[in-house]
C-alpha positions in Angstrom: 0.0 0.0 0.0 1.4 3.4 -1.0 1.7 5.9 1.8 1.2 9.6 1.0 3.7 11.9 2.6 2.0 15.1 3.7 4.4 18.0 3.5 3.4 21.0 5.5 2.5 24.0 3.4 5.1 26.8 3.4 4.1 30.3 4.2 6.0 33.0 2.3 6.7 36.5 3.6 6.1 39.6 1.4 9.7 39.8 0.1 9.8 36.1 -0.8 6.5 36.5 -2.7 7.7 39.6 -4.5 10.9 37.7 -5.6 8.8 34.7 -6.7 6.4 36.8 -8.8 9.0 39.2 -10.1 7.7 42.6 -8.9 8.7 45.3 -6.4 7.1 46.4 -3.2 4.8 49.1 -4.7 3.4 46.8 -7.5 2.9 44.0 -5.0 0.8 46.1 -2.6 -1.0 47.7 -5.6 -2.1 44.1 -6.7 -3.2 43.4 -3.2 -5.2 46.6 -2.8 -6.9 46.0 -6.2 -7.9 42.5 -5.2 -5.8 41.0 -8.0 -3.6 38.9 -5.7 -4.7 36.4 -2.9 -5.0 38.0 0.5 -2.4 37.2 3.1 -2.8 35.2 6.3 -2.0 36.4 9.8 1.0 34.6 11.1 1.7 36.7 14.2 0.5 39.9 15.8 2.3 42.0 13.2 3.2 39.5 10.6 1.5 38.4 7.4 2.4 35.7 5.0 1.0 34.0 1.9 0.4 30.3 1.3 2.9 29.1 -1.3 0.2 27.1 -3.1 -1.9 30.2 -3.6 1.1 32.1 -4.9 1.9 29.3 -7.3 -1.8 29.1 -8.4 -1.8 32.9 -9.1 1.4 32.6 -11.2 -0.2 29.7 -13.2 -3.3 31.8 -13.8 -1.4 34.6 -15.5 -1.7 34.8 -19.3 1.2 33.7 -21.4 2.9 36.4 -23.5 3.9 35.9 -27.1 7.1 38.0 -27.5 6.8 37.9 -31.3 3.8 40.2 -31.1 3.7 43.8 -29.9 2.1 44.7 -26.6 -0.8 46.4 -28.5 -1.5 43.2 -30.6 -1.5 41.0 -27.5 -3.8 43.1 -25.3 -6.1 44.6 -27.8 
């Protein structure tokens, strides 16, 4: 019988999330404020983190870009 190994989910702090998604501080908080990024979870009285699975799902949901087309052609 196969046993599943449950690995605890990682919680990423803001800087790690920004590094993972490739944006800076201002853009990250802009995405949060606009509701375009999953909300964080409270991990302490003054600490917030993001579930790694939610960050990865958000990345996977982003549209692919065809670099052979201009920006205008892709998003028209």
